[in-house]
N, C-alpha and C positions, 0 to 999 in steps of 0.2 A: 552117440559116438560120431567125433570129427572123422571126416575122411580128407586125407591128404594127398593130393596127386602132385607128382613133380614129373616134368618132361623136358625134353630138349628145346621144345618152343611150346608157348602157349599164345592163343590168338583170343584175347578178351574180346577183340573185335578182329575182323580180317585186316581191317586198315592199321592195327596196331600190335603187330606181333611182338612177343618177347621172348628173347633167347634165353633159357636156362630158367623157365618160370615154374609157376606151382598155381594150385587152385584148391581152396579150401572150402569143405562143403559140411555143413552142421544142419540137422534135421531138415534135409531135403532143400536147402537154401544156399546158394554161393555167398560165404562170409568173405572171401577176398580171390583175386585172383590177378598176377602180375609177377614181378621179380620174386624169386626163389627166396631169399632171405627174409623179404617182408613178410611174404605169405607164411613161411614156416615158423615165423617167431609168434604167429597168432593160435597156431595149432595147439591143442590139448597133449599132453605127453604122451596119453594112451590112444592117440589118433591111429586109425588105420590107414596104413602107408602104402600106396601105389607108385613105382617109379619107373619110367618109361624114358632112357635117357637119349633113344634116336625117335622118340615119337612127338607128336603134336597134340595138344589138347585144344578143342574149340568147342562152342556152342552146339547141340544136337542139331540134326537137319531137320527141316520141314517138307513136309509133302501135303499139300493143302488141296488136293483134288483125287479122291481115290473111290473106289465102289467096293467096300469089303464083302458086299453080297455077290461079287463075281470072281471067277477063279483064273481067269487071264487066259483059259485054254480057246482053241478054234471054236468050240462048241460051247461057248459061255452061255448063252441064252438057253438052249435046251438044258444044260446042267443047272442054271438057276432056276427054271421052271420045275425041275424034277425034284429039286432040293427040298426036303420036308423037313430037315434038321440043319438049318444054316449056320447056328452059332458056333458049332465046332470049326468050321472052316474058316469062319470070319475071324475068330479068335487066333487061328495059327497065322493067317495073313497078317494080322497086327502084330503078332510076335515076331514073324520075319522082319517087318518092317524095324522094328527095335533093334534086333540084331544088327540090322545092316546100317545103324547109325542115326534113324529117323527117330525123333523124340517126341513131335507135334504133327498130328494128322488132322486132316478135314475129310469127312466122309460127306459126299454131295448126292447121294441118292440111293435109297434102299427100300424095302419092303417090309411093312409090319413093325418099323422102327427098330431094325436089327441092330444099328449103330449103338442106340442107346442101351441096348441089351448086352451089346458087346462091353460097352464101357462099365456097365454095373458089374459084370462078371470079373472083372479085372482089379475091382475096388480093393485096396490094401495090397497088390502085387504089381511088380513091374510091367510098366505097358507105357507107350507114347500117350500124351495128353490127346484125347479125341474129342474132337468136336463134330457134331452131326447135324444132318437137316431133316432127315425122315424123307418120306415120298415127296419128289419135287411137283411143283405146280405144273400141270401141262394141259393139254386140250383133249377132247375126247378122240381116241385112237392116235393122239399125238405122240411127240419123242418120249421114250421111257416110260408110256402109259402102263407099262407092266408092273411098275413099282406101286401103282394104284393111287396116283395123284390126279386122275382126270377131274377136269372141271369145266363146267359149261355155262357159268353166269358168275356174275359178281359175288352173288352170297355162296356160291359154292367155293369160291376161291377164299374167301374169307373164313369159311367153316374149316377147309383144309389147314389154312395158315394156324388157326386157333388150335386145331386136333394137334399139329406138329409141335407147336409150342407147348402144349399140355404134357406131349410126351417127352419133353426135354431137350426139344431142337435148341442148336445154338445159332442156327441160321437158317433162313428159308431160301430154298432153291427154285428158280423158276427156269423154265424151258422157254426162252424168248424166241428161239429159231428151232428149225428142225435138227435133226442128227443122222449119222450114218448107220446106227444099229438097229432103226426101227423100219420095218417094213411097213409101206402103206401111208406114212405120214409125210409131213413137209421135208422139202430137200434143205440140207444144211444152210443154204443162203436164204432160205424163206422164213418170214417171220410168223409165229404162232399166236403171238399177242400184239395189239398195238399199244400205243404209249398210254393211252387212258387205262387200260386193263392193267398194265405193269404198274401204274400208279396205284392201282387196288390193291396189289400185292405189297408193295413198298410201304403204303401207309398201314395195311393191317399189320404187317411185320413190326413196324414202328410202334405200334400200340402195345406191342409185347418186349419193346426194347431190342428186337432182333434186326440184324443186318439182312441183306438179301444178295444173293450170288446169282447171276444171271448166265446161263448157258446162251451164248450168243455167237454163231457163227457168220451170220448175215450183217452185211454192213448196216442195212436198215435197223435191223435188230439190236445191234451196238448202239445205234445212235439213240433209239427209242429207250433202252436200258439207261443209257446215261442220262437222258432228260429226266428221267422219273428218280434219279438218285439212288441206284443200286450202290453196293459196297465194292462189288468184284465182277468183273466180265470175265467169264470162263471161255477158254478159247480165243476170242477176240480176233476172229481170223479175217475178217472184213470182205468175206466172201460175196460175190454178185452173180456168180456162176460156177460150174464144175471145177474150172481153173482160172477164174477171172475174180480181181480183187480191187477194192476201191477204199484205200486209206484215205479217211478223211480227217484232215489235218485239223479242223475246228472241233471235232469230237475229240481227238487226242488231247489237243489244249485244254478242253473241259475236264477231261479226266484228270489231267495233272493238276489243274486249279482246283479241282473238288475232292481231292484224294482218292479217286476211284481207281482201284488196282486191277491188274490184268495178269492173269494164269494163262501159260502157254498150253498147259494139258500135255505136253510132250514127252513120250516116254524113251526108252532107248530105241524104239522102233524108227525113229526119225533117220537112222541110217539106211533103213530098208525102203524108206518112202523117196530118199534122195537117189538111190539106185535105180527105183522104179520110175520116177518122174524127170529124173535128170536135174542137173544143177540149177538150170534157168527157173524152171518151175519150182524147185524147193527152196531157191533164194526168193522168189516171190512170195512164197509161202511163209517161210520163216524169218524173212527179211521184216516182217512186222514188228518183231522182237527189238533189234536195235533201233528202229525207228521209233517205236514207242518209248524206248530208254533216252532216245534224243529228245524227245518232246516232254521229258521229266514225269512220265507215268511210271508208278512203281510197278514193278514186275514180282510175280510170285512164283515159287517152284512147286509145281504139281504135275503129274504125271498121267493121270485117269487109269491108275492101276486098278487091275481087274477087267479090262478090256483086252481082246486078244493079242496076246504077246507083250502087253504093258505089266510086266510082272511087279511084285511088291518088294523084292530085295535088291534091287539094284539102282538106286538114285543116281548114282554116279554116271551110268550109261546116259540117263537124260540130261543130266548137266553138262555133259560133253559135248552137246548141242550148242550150248553158249559159247563155248570155246571155238567150236567150228565157224560161229557166226563172228569171232573176232573179239568176243567180252574178254578182258583180263582176268586171270584166275581169281585175285581178290574180289573184283565185282561179283563173278559167280558164287563165292562163297557169301558174300552178303546177300545176295537173293537167296540162298539156300537157309539162310539164317535170319539175320536181323530183319531184312526187308520182309522176309514172308511173315514174320511174326507181327511186325506191325500192321501189315495189310489184314491180318486176321484180328487186329485191335488188342493183341498182346504183347506190345512194346515194352509194357512195365511188367512182364511175367515171363519172359523167356527171349531166346535168339542171340543173346550177348552172356558172356561169361563175366557178370558184375554183381557187386555186393547187393545183395535183397532180392536178386532173380531167382527164379527156381534152378535147381542144380541139374539142368538138362546138358550132360557133358560127354562129348565124343572124344576119345582118344584113339587116334590112327598111328600106324608105323609109318614114318617118312613125313613129308612136308607137301600138304596138298597146296600149298602156295608155289611150289616149284613143279607139282604135277598132281593133275586130279586123282590119278589113279591111287594115290595114297589113301582116299577115302574107301577103297575096296579092301583095307587091310584094318580093320577095327580091332582094338585091343581092349578097349573097355568103354561100355556105354552105360551112362547113369540116366534115368527118367524121373526128374523129381527127387534125385538122391538114390533112388533103387536101382542096384545093378541088373543088367539084362541077363 
């Protein structure tokens, strides 16, 4: 059955708003989106109709960096270690994301291929599109070793990549640098693999037709990951020490030229960090985002959901960081929809309300181009044509 959505405004793309628009969905696919009269004329007489005279219809949001295995509590690691039946919690977290307007999710690290199990459990039901990595490639005792992806040789790297691919991974995750939640491992700015080893990861992933997402806070790790041809840099902090940064212009230029995207992984916790560190340090930390934008690097919307305080149901709190940094609201919506989809290789699948693309539709009360807070009021969410 056709689903016809009429709204006060429709954003086929954030840069092309249509006042008094409509969206027509058929068999999980967008048939048309644009001026109301043109779209309504294409609907079947018995179409299921939804009218939102003061609402806005736009493409569903993306969150391209989450961990469904984590519960976002202060005791996230003890809870993770103690959870013997993680599927139920992970399903609820994915459902919460859908209800908040997120229709495309990328899980970048779990244990026992939990993400793939979650995806199978939702077959035939409404859920965000879920891309998964499985256990990330790390070093013995390295960052996130508790996911089970420790490798001590090139052969072990290849074997893990092969195992993840066989389990249904859509992307291979590698911990190029250390991180903040793993005791005893490398510091965030320290590299865990050199460029040659990262090249082994990229080459083995390519043998399965898979992209590579590199966790890289350190400036050296970012440069090495870019040199080897990963697809996305997660965090992309350019750290050289606890509060020191080295934004390397040649690296950013190469990222832009080769289509390597950057995901900030900033949740709504950014406000706490600003209060804790002060504006100067926060600007040095988060200022990499407008700097990357100026250099033409594609930015992706991801929150590291699951880490302490990084909840699954507040995408707007994370997007407001970009507004604090001076990004126009139109640009923020582009990052959260079409740019993030393109960065995942899904430009021909989702991210816009366009004929032939998946019916990932978010309708909110108000106008997010006037205030991002409108995104906090979802009225209807469709994931591939299925209502949340």
